[in-house]
C-alpha positions in Angstrom: 0.0 0.0 0.0 2.9 2.4 0.8 4.5 1.7 -2.5 1.2 2.5 -4.4 0.9 5.8 -2.5 4.5 6.7 -3.4 3.8 5.9 -7.1 0.7 8.1 -7.0 2.6 10.9 -5.4 5.4 10.6 -8.0 2.9 10.6 -10.9 1.1 13.7 -9.4 4.4 15.6 -9.0 5.5 14.7 -12.6 2.1 15.6 -13.9 2.1 19.0 -12.2 5.7 19.7 -13.3 4.8 18.9 -16.9 1.6 21.0 -16.8 3.7 23.9 -15.4 6.4 23.5 -18.1 3.7 23.2 -20.8 1.7 26.2 -19.5 4.8 28.4 -19.1 6.1 27.4 -22.5 2.8 28.1 -24.2 2.6 31.6 -22.7 6.3 32.3 -23.4 6.4 31.3 -27.1 3.0 32.0 -28.4 2.2 34.9 -30.7 2.5 38.1 -28.6 3.8 35.9 -25.7 5.9 36.9 -22.8 9.3 36.6 -24.6 8.1 38.7 -27.5 6.9 41.4 -25.2 10.0 41.4 -23.0 12.4 41.4 -25.9 10.4 44.2 -27.6 10.6 46.3 -24.4 14.3 45.6 -23.9 15.0 46.5 -27.5 13.1 49.8 -27.1 15.1 50.6 -23.9 18.5 49.7 -25.4 17.8 51.9 -28.5 16.5 54.8 -26.4 19.0 54.6 -23.6 22.2 52.8 -24.7 24.2 53.8 -21.6 21.8 51.8 -19.4 22.8 48.5 -21.1 26.5 48.6 -20.2 26.1 48.8 -16.4 23.4 46.2 -16.5 25.6 43.8 -18.3 28.5 44.5 -16.0 26.3 44.0 -12.9 24.9 40.7 -14.3 28.5 39.4 -14.9 29.7 40.5 -11.4 26.6 38.9 -9.7 27.0 35.7 -11.7 30.7 35.4 -10.8 29.9 36.0 -7.1 27.2 33.4 -7.2 29.4 30.9 -9.0 32.4 31.5 -6.6 30.1 31.1 -3.5 28.7 27.8 -4.7 32.2 26.4 -5.5 33.7 27.6 -2.2 31.1 26.0 0.1 30.4 22.8 -1.9 27.1 22.3 -0.2 23.8 21.4 -1.7 21.3 24.2 -2.4 17.6 24.5 -1.8 17.3 26.2 -5.2 16.4 23.1 -7.2 13.7 22.2 -4.7 12.2 25.7 -4.9 12.4 25.5 -8.7 10.4 22.2 -8.7 7.9 23.6 -6.2 7.5 26.7 -8.5 6.8 24.5 -11.5 4.3 22.4 -9.5 2.5 25.7 -8.4 2.5 26.8 -12.0 1.0 23.4 -13.0 -1.7 23.8 -10.4 -2.5 27.3 -11.7 -2.6 26.2 -15.3 -4.7 23.1 -14.7 -7.1 25.1 -12.6 -7.3 27.7 -15.3 -7.9 25.0 -17.8 -10.9 23.6 -15.8 -12.3 27.1 -15.0 -11.9 28.9 -18.3 -11.4 26.0 -20.8 -8.0 27.2 -22.0 -4.5 27.9 -20.6 
């Protein structure tokens, strides 16, 4: 009985993660989706204010290097992968609920 419950829990987690990935992918890559809107806004900002791009890129590089060095120095496991999976599961619940309520993602 315990093994059956573990299988059901695993299938539920996988289903929610897949629904979350599917819903997020749909909204990101569809016509007038999130990526198209974000890249359009970024393009408008970089054309209008080119000096903003340089400090942003430098800051991203510095923060990325600090994050990488901190992970390598401590060598411990992170809670970030767990939080990522929980976020995908929450997105899956959201998109499945939205599918049942409105009939579409």
